[in-house]
N, C-alpha and C positions, 0 to 999 in steps of 0.2 A: 930541158926535158923535151922529148919529142912529142908532138901532139897525138893524141889517140885518134886512130883512123875508124871512121864510121861509114857504114852503107846504110842508107835508109831506104827500105823497101815498101812499095806500095805507091810511089810516084806514078802518075801526077795527082793523086788523091790529095784532098785538103788537109787531113792530118799530118801526113807525111811531109807534104810541102812545108807546112808551118814548123814541124820538127826540123828539117833540112835548113829552113832560113835561120833558126836559132843556132844550129850547129856551126853555119858559116860566120855567125858573129863571135863565136868562141875560139880564142887564140889557142885554148888547150886541145881543140878537137879539130879534126881535118875531115870534111866530107869528101869521100872518094867519089869520082864521077861516074858510078854505075849504080843501078838500083833494078831489083826484080820487079815486075809488074805482070799484070794479067793478060791472058792470050787475047782478050777483046780490046786491049788498048791498041790503037792505031798509030799513035805517035812513036817516033824511035828515039826521042830524047826529051827531057824536061828541064826547063830554065828554072834554076834556083838563083835568083838575082842576075848577075852577068854570067854565071856559071851554067854550063851545059852537062846534063847528067845523062848518060846512055841508058836507055831502059832494055831490060833483058827479058825475053819471054821465057816461059817454063821449059821449052824444048831445048833451049841453049844455055840453061843456067849452069848446068855442071862444068861444061867446057870453059864458059866464061869465069866461073868461080876458081876454077884451077889456075888459070891465067892470072886472075886477080891476086891470089895467095902468092903467086911467085913474085909479083911486081910490088904489091903493097905490104906483104908480111901479115901479121896479125890484125884482123879486121873485126870490129864489134858491130853486129847487125841490129838494126832497130826495125821493128815489123809493126807498120800500120797498113794492113792489106786489106782482107776481106774475111769474115768469119769462116767461110766455106773452105779456106786454104790454110787455116790456123795449124792443123796437125800435120799436114803435108810439109809446110814450110819448117815447122820445127824438127821434123825428121831430117830434111834437108841440111839445116844447120848443124845438127847433131852429128849427122854422118860426116860433115865435112869440118867438124872441130870449131864451129864459128859460135862463140859467146853471142847471146842475142838478149834485147830488151823486147819484150813482147807486149805490146799496147793494144794489139787487136783483142776485141771480145769475141765471145762464141767458141765454137769448136768442142771438142770433148776434152775438158779442162783436166780431169782425171789422167786421160791418155797422155795429154801435154806435158804434165809434171812427170809421169813416168818415163816419157821419152828422155827427158833431161836427166833423170835420175840415173837411167841406164846408160849414159853417155860419159865421154871424157870431156866434156865442157860444163858449162854453167850459164844460168840465164836469170834475168829479173822479170818475173811474170806477174803482171797487175791488171785487173779490169779497169783501173783508174789510175793515171799517172799524176793527178792532181794533188799535191801534198797535203793541203789543207783539207781537202775532202778525205782523203786518206787518213788523216789524222782524227777527223769526225768519226769515220768508222771504227778506228781504234777505241774511241770513247764509248762508242755503242757496245763494242764487243766486250770491253771491261764491265759496262752495266749489264750486259747479258749473262756474263759469268759469275758477276758478283751478286746480283739481285734477281735470280732466276723466278719466272712466273709473276714478277711485280705488277705486270700488266694484264694478268689472267682475267678473263672476262671482258676485256676490251674489244671492240672492233677496230680494224685497221684499213685504210685506204692509201694506196701507193700509186701516185701519178707521176709520169715522166714525160718530159717533151725534148725531143732532139730533131736536128735538121732532116729534112725530108729524105736525104740519101742514106741515112743511118739503117742498115739493113736489119738489124736484130734489136731485141729489147736491150735496155741499158745493163751493162755488166754490174755497175754499182747498186742499181735498184735490185737486181736479183741477189746480190751478195748481202744486202741488207735484211732480206727476207729471213735468214738463218738467225739473226740476231733478235729479230722480233719473235720469232718461234721460241727462242730461249727465254725470252721475256714474258712468255705465256700467251702469246697471241697466234692462233693458227692462221697460216696464210700460204698460198702457193703462187707459183711463178705466173700461172695463167690468169691471175687475178690483177696483175699490175696494168693499170691503164695506161696505154702507150699512144702518144699524140705525134703524128708526122705531117698533119696537114697546116701548112703555112697560115693558111686563111683563119683556121680555129686557133693557132698558136698566138696570132696577132690579135684578133678580136676578143677572144674568150680568156687567154692566158696573160695577155699584155706583153709578150715578147716584142722587143723593138724591131722594126722592120730591118735595121742594119744586121741584125743578128739571126735573122730566119735561117740563114746558110750555115750557121755554126753557133749553136748553143746547147747547153745541157741543164734543164730545169727539173728539179725533183722535189715532190712534197710528200711528207709521210704524215699522215692524220691518224690519231688514236682518240677513240670516244667510248666513254663507259656505257654499259648496258642501258643504263637510266638516262642517259644523255645529259646528265649533270657536269661531266668533267670531260674536258677536251685538251689534248696536247698535239702540237703540231712542229714539226722539223722540216726546214726548207733550205735547200742550197741551189742557188741559180748562178750559172756560169755563162757568160757571154764572150763568143770567140775561143779561140783554142790555145790561147798563150799560157794560160795555167798548166795544160798538160805538157806542152812542150818544155816548158821550164822543169818540170818534173822529170821528163825524159832526160834532159841534160844531166840532172842529178844522177839518174839511174846509170847513164853511161858510165860517169866517173866512178861511182860505187863499183860497178861491175868490173871495170878495169882494174881497180885496185885488188879485187878478190881473186881476179885472173892472176895477177902479179904474185899473189899470195899462194897460189897454187890450187885455188878452188876448182874441182871437177865434180861431175855429177850433181851438182847443187842447185836448187831452186831457191832464189831469193824473191823477197816481196819488197812493195813500196814500203812497208813498216820496217823492214831491214835498212832500206835506204835512209828513211828518216832518223833512224836511230844510229846510223852510220857505224853499225858494230860490225 
């Protein structure tokens, strides 16, 4: 069977680089030597292992993509770019019939889904590609739907810490708010405590120095009104391998769905986990 051809966009960013490195290690996947990048990037290519990947700026992407489609055929795009270009990139993928895995957080998520639903392609869209974290979210969703208002009257504190370069609030933390709201706890996105200072992360949070440039630590704390009952959920991730491995699974899942004729469909990491 021919390998699945993959274009990783967002190079030379940290997450896109990690995903590309994992793709190179998979015999069932082929990393094509092109990647969309931002206008602010001065480099013309990125090194992934011994391979060179040509970086394509926004003003040349349409012409280059038409050439790539002629030489490579069907390509799945992986997007780890920037929140500010999520919707523009999705429109570009859909207009060019490119199935994609969207790991970038931010943007208008409703419009993002609508763009895919109105297209002739399909996508896996998830604010978190870590399978174990997604499974935890699924458990929270089950609890929220099965036991609504069970934490009514409790106070909630959400803290998240990511590397200094992460531009937006954690998509996972934002997604968790909805579950806690259903569980009876009022909470808004602007109440999330977001930490990006490496000094604070190391001295107060205990993030190992080796992972200050790549980590995702989340803590959700629930306390009863009288202070006698306390619950806490924590998931701390160092480095980015967990997300890259989930991305690989998402690529395989999406390729299978495309082969089955999926069009105008948005899949989630829950779908990937189920393999349905």
